[in-house]
N, C-alpha and C positions, 0 to 999 in steps of 0.2 A: 475406393478412394485412394489417391496417391499419397506418397510420404509428405508432400508439401501440404496437402489438405489436413492431414493429421497434425502436423507441426503447427499450422495456423490455428486449428481448432484448440490445441493445447495452449497456445499463446493467448487466445481469446479467453479461455477459462482462467488462466493465470491473471490476465488483466481484470476480469470481473472480480476475482478474489481480492485483488489489490484495491479496487474501487470500494468494495464492501468494507474492507479493513480501514480504508481512509475515512469513511463515514463513521464507522464505529469508534475510531480514534478521536474524531471530532466530538462525538457524543461523550466520550470519556473525559475529554478536556472541558466540555460544557458543564459536566457534573462537578468538576473541580473549580468552576468559576471563571474559566477562560473561554469567553464567547467567540464564536466565529460566525459571521453572517452567512446564511445558506448559499447565496449566489457566489460567494467568494471562497468556497471550500477548496476548489481546485487551485485558485491563485495563492492561497495561504497554506497549502499542503506542507511545504517544506518547513515553514514556521511551526506548524502544528506538530510535525514529526520531531523537531528539535525540542519543543516545549514538552511533549509527551515523554520523550526520553529523559529529559532533565527532571521532570516532576516525579516520574516513577523511580528514578535513581535515588532521589531524595527521600521518597516515601518508604521504599522497600529495600533499597540497597542494590537493586538490579533493574535492568531495563524490562519494561512491561512486554507482554506477549504480542500486543497489537503492533508494536514497532517492527518486529521481525515478520509478523503476518502481512505487513505491507512490503517491506524491503525485499524479502526473498521472492515472492511471486512477481513483482514488477521487474526485477532483474531477470528472472527466469523467462518471463514473457518476451523480453528484449532478445535474449539468446535464442529462444525458439523461433521468433520472427526472422531473425538474421539467418538462422539455419534453413528456414523455409525458402528464403530468397536465394540462398546458395544452391539448394537442390533445384 
């Protein structure tokens, strides 16, 4: 397999990680009483990220781990995909 293939495979893994984190983040908000209809999880993702960050900051004094578990892999997937296109 070429370097492009490895980079794209890593980008797909990071993307999958981000999707799972987004769903878990939505479930965490549902437990706190902030409901998100299932078909609109993707459309309301940025709202949910902001609400999760705000509520965990208020509860614990620091941002919850699911926030970074989404933000880091989705940005890494973007960087890896661009690198694959460059090579």
